[in-house]
C-alpha positions as a printed Julia matrix, in Angstrom:
652×3 Matrix{Float64}:
   5.53  10.28   -1.03
   3.18  11.12   -3.89
  -0.45  11.94   -3.18
  -1.58   8.76   -4.92
   0.21   6.79   -2.17
  -1.94   8.57    0.44
  -5.08   6.78   -0.72
  -4.08   3.2     0.24
  -2.82   4.6     3.56
  -6.23   6.11    4.32
  -8.01   3.03    3.0
  -6.03   0.88    5.43
  -6.49   3.01    8.54
  -9.71   4.86    7.77
 -11.74   2.26    5.91
 -15.45   1.81    6.53
 -15.03  -0.61    9.47
 -12.57   1.74   11.13
 -15.09   4.56   10.71
 -17.79   2.37   12.32
 -15.54   1.69   15.32
 -14.75   5.39   15.71
 -18.46   6.27   15.52
 -19.31   3.65   18.17
 -16.57   4.99   20.44
 -17.86   8.55   19.98
 -21.43   7.41   20.69
 -20.28   5.57   23.85
 -18.39   8.63   25.15
 -21.34  10.93   24.38
 -23.72   8.63   26.29
 -21.3    8.48   29.23
 -21.04  12.26   29.36
 -24.84  12.58   29.13
 -25.32  10.17   32.06
 -22.6   11.93   34.09
 -24.15  15.36   33.5
 -27.6   14.01   34.39
 -26.29  12.55   37.66
 -25.39  16.05   38.81
 -29.12  16.58   39.39
 -29.51  13.35   41.38
 -26.65  11.99   43.46
 -28.59   8.72   43.94
 -28.75   7.95   40.22
 -25.84   5.51   40.49
 -27.15   3.66   43.58
 -27.62   0.65   41.34
 -24.28  -0.34   39.72
 -26.16  -1.99   36.87
 -27.65   1.33   35.7
 -24.53   2.85   34.03
 -23.48  -0.57   32.7
 -26.82  -1.2    31.03
 -27.1    2.38   29.78
 -23.63   2.46   28.26
 -23.77  -1.1    26.99
 -27.18  -0.47   25.49
 -25.86   2.72   23.87
 -23.12   0.78   22.06
 -25.48  -1.99   20.95
 -28.26   0.25   19.64
 -25.7    2.58   18.02
 -24.14  -0.35   16.2
 -27.59  -1.42   14.97
 -28.51   2.1    13.82
 -25.18   2.9    12.15
 -25.04  -0.48   10.44
 -28.6   -0.36    9.09
 -28.24   3.21    7.8
 -24.67   2.65    6.45
 -23.29   5.83    8.0
 -19.85   4.21    8.17
 -19.72   4.07    4.37
 -19.88   7.83    3.96
 -16.71   9.21    2.28
 -15.81  11.65    5.01
 -13.82  14.13    2.83
 -16.9   14.43    0.57
 -19.44  14.87    3.39
 -22.43  17.07    2.46
 -25.68  18.11    4.14
 -27.27  14.92    2.83
 -24.71  12.81    4.71
 -25.19  14.95    7.84
 -28.94  14.27    7.58
 -28.26  10.54    7.36
 -26.06  10.78   10.45
 -28.8   12.65   12.3
 -31.3    9.9    11.36
 -28.95   7.27   12.76
 -28.63   9.14   16.08
 -32.42   9.56   16.32
 -32.75   5.8    15.71
 -30.27   5.2    18.51
 -32.37   7.27   20.92
 -35.58   5.5    19.89
 -33.99   2.13   20.59
 -32.62   3.39   23.91
 -36.11   4.57   24.89
 -37.35   1.06   24.25
 -34.64  -0.23   26.58
 -35.71   2.25   29.25
 -39.25   0.9    29.11
 -38.61  -2.82   28.98
 -35.52  -3.46   31.08
 -36.34  -3.91   34.82
 -32.83  -2.83   35.88
 -33.66   0.76   34.87
 -36.36   1.1    37.51
 -34.6    4.02   39.15
 -35.08   6.12   36.01
 -38.68   4.97   35.71
 -39.33   6.13   39.26
 -38.09   9.6    38.28
 -40.75   9.87   35.58
 -41.16  10.04   31.8
 -39.74  13.57   31.61
 -36.53  12.3    33.14
 -36.22   9.59   30.49
 -36.96  12.09   27.71
 -34.5   14.66   29.05
 -31.69  12.12   29.21
 -32.43  10.92   25.69
 -32.47  14.48   24.29
 -29.18  15.31   26.04
 -27.63  12.1    24.74
 -28.85  12.83   21.2
 -27.46  16.38   21.24
 -24.08  15.28   22.55
 -23.84  12.32   20.14
 -24.64  14.25   16.96
 -22.38  17.14   18.0
 -19.51  14.77   18.77
 -19.94  12.8    15.53
 -19.95  15.95   13.4
 -16.98  17.39   15.33
 -14.96  14.21   14.82
 -15.76  14.24   11.1
 -14.62  17.87   10.81
 -11.37  16.97   12.56
 -10.86  14.03   10.2
 -11.46  16.23    7.13
  -8.99  18.84    8.44
  -6.4   16.15    9.14
  -6.95  14.61    5.7
  -6.47  17.98    4.01
  -3.4   18.71    6.14
  -1.78  15.4     5.24
  -2.68  15.9     1.58
  -1.29  19.46    1.47
   1.91  18.42    3.25
   2.5   15.65    0.75
   1.75  17.91   -2.18
   3.97  20.61   -0.72
   6.81  18.12   -0.46
   6.14  17.09   -4.03
   6.38  20.69   -5.25
   9.52  21.58   -3.32
  12.5   21.71   -5.65
  15.87  20.74   -4.22
  18.27  23.27   -5.72
  21.93  24.11   -5.76
  22.7   27.83   -5.82
  25.6   28.67   -8.12
  28.46  30.7    -6.7
  29.36  31.97   -3.25
  29.23  35.71   -3.93
  27.14  38.23   -2.05
  24.14  37.84   -4.37
  24.2   34.06   -4.08
  24.41  34.17   -0.27
  21.6   36.75   -0.1
  19.52  34.56   -2.42
  19.94  31.54   -0.13
  18.79  33.6     2.85
  15.67  34.7     0.96
  14.98  31.14   -0.17
  14.97  29.98    3.45
  11.44  31.42    3.67
  10.25  29.9     0.4
   7.83  26.96    0.45
   8.88  26.06   -3.1
  12.66  25.73   -2.96
  14.96  23.77   -0.64
  18.6   24.77   -0.96
  20.84  21.7    -0.82
  23.97  23.85   -0.88
  26.19  26.17   -2.89
  27.83  25.02   -6.13
  31.15  26.65   -6.94
  33.75  25.93   -9.64
  37.21  25.02   -8.36
  38.36  24.69   -4.77
  38.64  21.69   -2.49
  37.97  22.88    1.07
  34.78  21.81    2.81
  33.14  25.12    3.63
  29.75  26.07    5.01
  28.05  29.4     4.31
  24.79  30.43    6.0
  24.38  26.88    7.21
  24.63  25.4     3.7
  27.56  23.28    2.48
  29.67  24.46   -0.46
  30.17  21.82   -3.16
  33.06  22.34   -5.57
  33.4   20.99   -9.09
  35.95  21.12  -11.89
  34.59  18.65  -14.39
  31.34  16.89  -15.28
  32.29  13.79  -13.25
  32.22  15.97  -10.12
  28.68  17.07  -10.95
  27.52  13.5   -11.53
  28.9   12.28   -8.2
  27.48  15.33   -6.44
  23.98  14.65   -7.79
  24.0   10.99   -6.71
  21.51  10.43   -3.89
  20.69  14.1    -3.36
  17.64  14.33   -5.65
  18.74  17.73   -7.0
  16.15  19.05   -9.43
  17.66  22.39  -10.43
  20.69  24.67  -10.46
  19.77  28.24   -9.56
  21.83  31.19  -10.77
  21.73  34.51   -8.91
  23.06  36.49  -11.91
  22.64  36.21  -15.66
  26.37  36.76  -16.2
  27.12  33.55  -14.29
  24.65  31.6   -16.39
  26.34  32.89  -19.55
  29.77  31.84  -18.22
  28.51  28.34  -17.45
  26.31  27.85  -20.52
  28.66  25.35  -22.16
  29.29  23.4   -18.98
  26.87  23.6   -16.05
  23.78  24.75  -17.96
  24.38  22.13  -20.63
  24.93  19.44  -17.98
  21.68  20.37  -16.22
  19.67  20.27  -19.45
  21.24  16.98  -20.57
  20.52  15.31  -17.23
  16.89  16.3   -16.76
  17.61  19.09  -14.27
  16.39  22.65  -14.6
  18.65  25.65  -15.02
  16.92  28.49  -13.17
  17.58  32.2   -12.79
  16.56  34.26   -9.76
  14.48  37.44  -10.14
  16.04  40.88   -9.71
  15.81  42.31   -6.22
  12.91  44.61   -7.19
  10.78  41.58   -8.07
  11.1   40.09   -4.58
   8.03  40.58   -2.4
   8.39  41.05    1.37
  11.87  39.54    1.23
  10.58  36.28   -0.22
  11.36  34.77   -3.61
   7.98  33.99   -5.16
   7.6   30.81   -7.18
   6.71  32.63  -10.37
   9.68  34.97   -9.87
  12.28  32.25  -10.33
  12.15  31.07  -13.93
  13.96  28.73  -16.25
  16.9   30.15  -18.16
  15.97  31.38  -21.62
  18.17  31.79  -24.65
  17.99  35.57  -24.15
  19.83  35.17  -20.84
  22.67  33.3   -22.51
  22.99  35.71  -25.46
  22.94  38.87  -23.37
  25.99  40.71  -22.09
  27.08  42.38  -18.88
  24.82  45.15  -17.72
  25.37  48.4   -19.59
  26.57  51.3   -17.47
  24.68  54.41  -18.44
  24.45  57.84  -16.85
  20.99  57.58  -15.35
  21.12  61.0   -13.74
  22.03  62.68  -17.03
  19.21  60.86  -18.79
  16.71  61.89  -16.1
  17.91  65.48  -16.32
  17.58  65.38  -20.11
  13.96  64.21  -20.12
  12.52  65.35  -16.78
   9.31  67.33  -17.16
   9.35  67.25  -20.97
   6.7   66.22  -23.47
   8.01  63.25  -25.45
   6.58  61.73  -28.6
   7.35  58.12  -29.53
   6.31  56.94  -32.98
   5.82  53.2   -33.38
   5.0   53.21  -29.66
   3.12  49.9   -29.78
   6.04  48.01  -31.32
   8.79  46.1   -29.56
  11.33  48.92  -29.4
   8.81  51.75  -29.15
   6.89  50.21  -26.24
  10.09  49.47  -24.31
  11.25  53.05  -24.87
   7.95  54.21  -23.39
   8.38  51.91  -20.36
  11.83  53.26  -19.63
  10.79  56.87  -20.21
   7.94  56.36  -17.73
  10.51  56.14  -14.95
  12.34  59.36  -15.8
   9.84  61.9   -14.49
   8.73  63.09  -17.92
   5.9   65.61  -18.21
   3.79  63.91  -20.9
   4.21  60.87  -23.11
   2.53  60.87  -26.52
   2.34  57.34  -27.93
   1.82  57.32  -31.71
   1.14  54.17  -33.74
  -1.18  52.97  -36.5
  -1.68  49.45  -35.06
  -4.98  49.56  -33.17
  -4.9   46.31  -31.16
  -1.24  46.56  -30.05
  -1.84  50.18  -29.05
  -4.91  49.14  -27.07
  -2.85  46.5   -25.24
  -0.06  48.96  -24.48
  -2.6   51.44  -23.17
  -4.07  48.86  -20.78
  -0.58  47.96  -19.59
   0.4   51.57  -18.9
  -2.88  52.35  -17.14
  -2.14  49.5   -14.75
   1.63  49.84  -14.32
   2.01  53.63  -14.44
  -1.18  55.13  -12.97
   0.52  58.49  -12.32
   1.99  58.85  -15.81
   0.42  61.46  -18.07
   0.31  59.62  -21.39
  -1.79  59.94  -24.54
  -2.26  57.04  -27.0
  -2.75  58.33  -30.55
  -3.7   56.22  -33.56
  -1.97  57.7   -36.57
   0.21  57.02  -39.6
   3.57  58.7   -40.27
   2.71  58.59  -43.99
  -0.03  61.19  -43.38
   1.5   64.64  -42.75
  -1.83  66.13  -41.62
  -2.16  63.59  -38.79
   1.39  64.3   -37.66
   0.71  68.02  -37.86
  -2.28  67.62  -35.53
  -0.16  65.79  -32.93
   2.69  68.32  -33.09
   0.3   71.26  -33.02
  -1.71  69.94  -30.06
   1.04  68.49  -27.85
   4.17  70.35  -29.03
   6.63  67.53  -28.18
  10.11  68.59  -27.13
  11.82  65.25  -27.8
  10.78  62.79  -30.53
  11.85  59.14  -30.73
  11.06  57.88  -34.22
  10.73  54.08  -34.0
   7.92  53.59  -36.53
   9.14  51.49  -39.46
   8.54  48.48  -41.65
  11.38  46.09  -40.8
  10.81  42.56  -42.15
  13.31  42.01  -44.97
  11.51  39.37  -47.12
   8.14  41.16  -46.82
   9.58  44.52  -47.82
  11.43  42.87  -50.71
   7.99  41.86  -51.98
   6.36  45.22  -51.16
   9.02  47.85  -51.88
   6.64  50.75  -52.43
   5.25  50.43  -48.9
   8.76  50.26  -47.48
   9.62  53.55  -49.18
   6.4   55.26  -48.07
   6.81  54.31  -44.39
  10.56  54.23  -43.87
  11.6   57.07  -46.18
   8.63  59.42  -46.66
   7.35  58.73  -43.14
  10.73  59.57  -41.58
  10.9   62.72  -43.73
   7.44  63.74  -42.48
   8.41  63.3   -38.83
  11.7   65.2   -39.27
   9.98  68.07  -41.06
   7.38  68.42  -38.29
  10.11  68.4   -35.65
  11.76  71.31  -37.41
   8.49  73.14  -38.1
   7.29  72.99  -34.49
  10.67  73.56  -32.86
  11.27  70.19  -31.21
  14.54  70.17  -29.31
  15.65  66.8   -30.56
  14.68  63.96  -32.87
  16.18  60.51  -32.36
  15.67  58.19  -35.32
  16.08  54.47  -34.77
  17.8   52.77  -37.68
  19.28  49.32  -38.27
  22.52  47.53  -39.06
  20.92  46.56  -42.36
  21.42  50.16  -43.5
  25.18  49.41  -43.67
  26.0   48.43  -47.26
  22.36  47.36  -47.76
  21.52  44.23  -49.74
  17.74  44.56  -49.5
  14.94  47.08  -49.91
  14.35  47.46  -46.18
  18.0   48.23  -45.43
  18.19  50.74  -48.27
  15.04  52.58  -47.13
  16.52  52.94  -43.66
  19.74  54.29  -45.16
  17.71  56.77  -47.22
  15.93  57.88  -44.03
  19.33  58.35  -42.37
  20.49  60.43  -45.32
  17.51  62.78  -45.15
  17.62  63.26  -41.39
  21.38  63.85  -41.34
  21.3   66.23  -44.32
  18.56  68.24  -42.6
  20.73  68.52  -39.49
  23.76  69.54  -41.54
  21.72  72.22  -43.29
  20.71  73.61  -39.89
  24.32  73.58  -38.7
  25.51  75.45  -41.8
  22.75  78.05  -41.62
  21.23  76.88  -44.89
  18.02  76.23  -43.0
  16.59  77.94  -39.92
  15.77  75.98  -36.78
  17.15  74.64  -33.52
  16.26  70.94  -33.69
  19.11  68.49  -33.2
  18.87  65.3   -35.26
  20.52  62.04  -34.23
  20.32  58.52  -35.64
  21.01  55.27  -33.77
  21.9   52.0   -35.48
  21.79  48.53  -33.94
  21.2   44.95  -35.02
  18.6   42.32  -34.22
  16.86  42.66  -30.88
  16.05  39.55  -28.87
  12.35  38.84  -28.6
  11.16  41.64  -30.89
   8.05  41.08  -32.98
   8.83  38.71  -35.83
  12.41  38.02  -34.74
  13.94  34.57  -35.01
  13.77  33.62  -31.32
   9.95  33.84  -30.89
   9.66  32.02  -34.21
  11.94  29.19  -33.05
  10.08  29.03  -29.73
   6.76  28.54  -31.54
   8.23  25.86  -33.8
   9.69  23.97  -30.82
   6.33  24.14  -29.0
   4.71  22.54  -32.06
   7.28  19.75  -32.12
   9.34  21.16  -34.99
  10.87  21.3   -37.41
  12.91  24.42  -36.62
  13.68  26.21  -39.89
  17.01  27.96  -40.48
  17.75  29.61  -43.79
  21.42  28.57  -44.05
  23.86  26.49  -41.94
  26.43  29.33  -41.85
  24.17  32.36  -41.41
  25.13  34.59  -38.45
  23.55  37.59  -36.75
  24.31  40.11  -34.02
  21.83  40.26  -31.14
  20.94  42.74  -28.42
  18.17  42.69  -25.82
  15.33  45.19  -26.21
  15.97  46.97  -22.86
  19.69  47.12  -23.67
  19.01  48.71  -27.06
  16.61  51.24  -25.57
  19.06  52.24  -22.83
  21.73  52.87  -25.45
  19.28  54.89  -27.54
  18.55  57.18  -24.6
  22.24  57.41  -23.71
  23.03  58.43  -27.29
  20.24  61.0   -27.14
  21.96  62.71  -24.21
  25.39  62.62  -25.91
  24.5   64.1   -29.26
  25.41  67.56  -30.48
  23.39  66.9   -33.61
  23.85  65.2   -37.0
  25.63  62.07  -35.75
  24.78  58.5   -36.59
  25.53  56.44  -33.49
  26.28  52.74  -33.79
  26.23  50.29  -30.89
  28.68  47.57  -29.98
  26.68  44.41  -30.66
  29.26  42.0   -29.24
  30.0   38.72  -31.01
  27.89  37.47  -33.88
  25.87  34.3   -33.28
  25.45  31.42  -35.71
  21.7   30.94  -36.12
  21.99  27.16  -36.48
  23.79  27.03  -33.1
  21.11  29.26  -31.65
  18.42  26.85  -32.85
  20.23  23.86  -31.36
  20.68  25.58  -28.0
  17.01  26.58  -27.84
  15.97  22.99  -28.57
  18.28  21.75  -25.79
  16.99  24.32  -23.3
  13.47  23.08  -24.06
  14.59  19.59  -22.99
  14.85  18.01  -26.45
  17.65  16.52  -28.52
  18.33  18.43  -31.78
  17.71  16.42  -34.97
  16.42  13.54  -32.86
  13.38  14.88  -31.0
  13.11  18.05  -33.08
  14.68  18.43  -36.49
  16.48  21.47  -37.88
  15.7   22.11  -41.52
  17.55  24.51  -43.83
  15.29  26.42  -46.2
  17.75  28.6   -48.14
  18.44  32.33  -47.94
  15.39  34.52  -48.35
  15.21  37.41  -50.83
  17.53  40.23  -49.79
  19.06  38.28  -46.91
  22.77  38.46  -46.1
  24.76  35.49  -44.9
  26.77  37.7   -42.55
  25.81  41.1   -41.14
  28.27  43.96  -41.31
  30.36  44.73  -38.23
  28.99  48.07  -37.15
  31.52  49.41  -34.7
  35.03  48.58  -35.88
  37.72  51.24  -35.85
  37.75  51.54  -39.64
  34.22  52.86  -40.04
  33.53  54.58  -36.71
  34.82  57.23  -34.32
  34.92  56.53  -30.55
  32.82  58.38  -27.97
  33.04  58.67  -24.19
  30.85  55.55  -23.92
  32.72  52.33  -24.72
  29.61  50.75  -26.24
  28.68  53.67  -28.52
  30.6   54.95  -31.54
  29.89  57.47  -34.31
  29.6   56.13  -37.85
  31.7   57.64  -40.62
  29.29  57.95  -43.54
  29.02  59.8   -46.8
  27.23  63.13  -46.36
  24.56  64.45  -48.74
  23.35  67.96  -49.4
  19.82  68.76  -48.29
  18.72  69.58  -51.84
  19.9   66.2   -53.14
  18.26  64.37  -50.24
  14.98  66.25  -50.64
  14.92  65.63  -54.38
  15.58  61.91  -53.92
  12.92  61.49  -51.23
  10.3   63.47  -53.18
  10.92  61.45  -56.34
  10.92  58.14  -54.48
   7.63  59.0   -52.78
   6.06  59.94  -56.09
   7.22  56.7   -57.71
   6.12  54.59  -54.76
   2.63  56.1   -54.73
   2.39  55.39  -58.47
   3.74  51.86  -57.8
   6.46  52.34  -60.4
   8.69  49.67  -58.87
  11.47  49.4   -61.52
  12.03  53.16  -61.69
  11.84  53.45  -57.9
  14.39  50.69  -57.24
  16.75  52.12  -59.87
  16.58  55.52  -58.16
  17.25  53.92  -54.77
  20.38  52.27  -56.15
  21.52  55.5   -57.78
  21.04  57.46  -54.56
  22.7   54.79  -52.39
  25.47  53.34  -54.62
  26.47  50.76  -51.99
  23.0   49.15  -52.23
  23.69  45.84  -53.97
  20.81  43.36  -53.95
  21.48  39.79  -52.79
  19.35  36.77  -53.6
  16.74  39.14  -55.04
  14.89  39.87  -58.25
  16.35  43.38  -58.08
  19.89  42.13  -58.82
  19.13  42.77  -62.5
  19.08  46.52  -61.83
  22.6   46.3   -60.4
  23.74  44.75  -63.68
  21.96  47.46  -65.68
  23.58  50.21  -63.64
  27.0   48.58  -63.95
  26.63  48.39  -67.73
  25.49  52.02  -67.86
  28.46  53.03  -65.71
  30.9   51.2   -67.99
  29.33  52.75  -71.11
  29.64  56.23  -69.61
  33.36  55.7   -69.21
């Protein structure tokens, strides 16, 4: 029953005439009680049988006159205010005035008259007090009952009838927790395969093999959602059960992790609809948490780019490892302010310092290293948007190349134990400015580590680089962009029908970064297993479907063409041809060309000088000479590849 249907119900049974009858009954009972209480003082009060009859009959008559004339029965009880209470009081006073007239004029009330005026007045006052108290009490009860009925109906409206997927331990435990939830009513378990009629924890188990089974199961049961206890199960069923739910107006929900459950109860805002990130993720990564804690416990750690997607998640995970101090370095004021507020609330015991600074300014970095003397540095600060950096190559070089050089040099100068630089899959055979600048940063950091290992340079810092692909939900990534476009009603823009990308969740990437940091002996470039590549057009269609729309019918998908520097397919990072295995099955070591420190330093110095002078042609030519595998795609810089090829042929 919807709440709107409650109104005709109340109008039928609690309309104005019904209220008048209730008020008259209350007035009659109050007058009877008043007369009964008064008789306790005089046993002879009821000698005349006509006395109570006239008193009670007169009470009903004069009450009807008073209530009718003052329209108290028309008051909307659930909206009663002091004004309405005042009107009710006036009606009761009118009743007593009319009763006093009866006491004076009717001869049958002689017994009361013999007892004196004070007796009449006392009875009237007692009757008035009882009547007004009873009328107000009844109205309070009616308001409480109205609210109770309303809340019960609304509660029934808000209860979702759900099927819990699977019959494993997590699913059974979830059903037990949901038994205390006012928001979810478990209809039963839903399990693929099987035919036996089983019952677990008092709930039936429904089996299905094909979509027809799901349709027959849903008939007459008013199932509004399928609830998954684990993300892995949602990924397994994304092409069948999740798709069926979305296509048939049901919700596909995912339960919160156990640490988000309060007092054993699943809160309504804990259970959420399945997002595309849940379907693109992979099984939970097994990492050596104890080794990571031992590596970072009690240490001062600096994170550059700490207000960004990767940097802020690194800080969140580091906050749980018992570190001594966390220095958060970023040049973005508002994001840093927001991160600071978050950490003050979520990690009140963490010793952290937010620092506004720019990796392009060595003096600012020097201040931070000199004051806090970090032992481990995670370098996540970078410019990363491919089309934007294609249009602003000098800034890409200053931040990604010179900035990384500045951080590495300060690590060595101040004796940091370790520097972990976060790179990208776009550094593999780069086709754009951004990818090449990240490869140049890798070259400098690795050459510095090799120089330390060979004794060419003095110091104890270990340098390690980590490479991974696109992270789900990071600032400026395709998924938030698609989500915004869907919210606006489309169109969803995809650059090319065949474009594919590798994806990884932000927490997953950060866990692998920290795992790699504990594995390194220095100078390695670690690459992560990114799983299977995803076609972006398919990703767009699935996101539209998950939002409850039909692709190219409710929301269109438009193809805009490849952007400058953009690849159609990303390189496979971790195949056996270009990597060496490690003890972790998701982490491998890249086989890359090594550079001498002198060559790397010369290239970085010259590139910085050219970038500051905004000598773009000379700068891009030098980038291509230093990184021969850098071949521009769909870019104005392709002409420099042709020039270099001609020069190479002429030299032969």
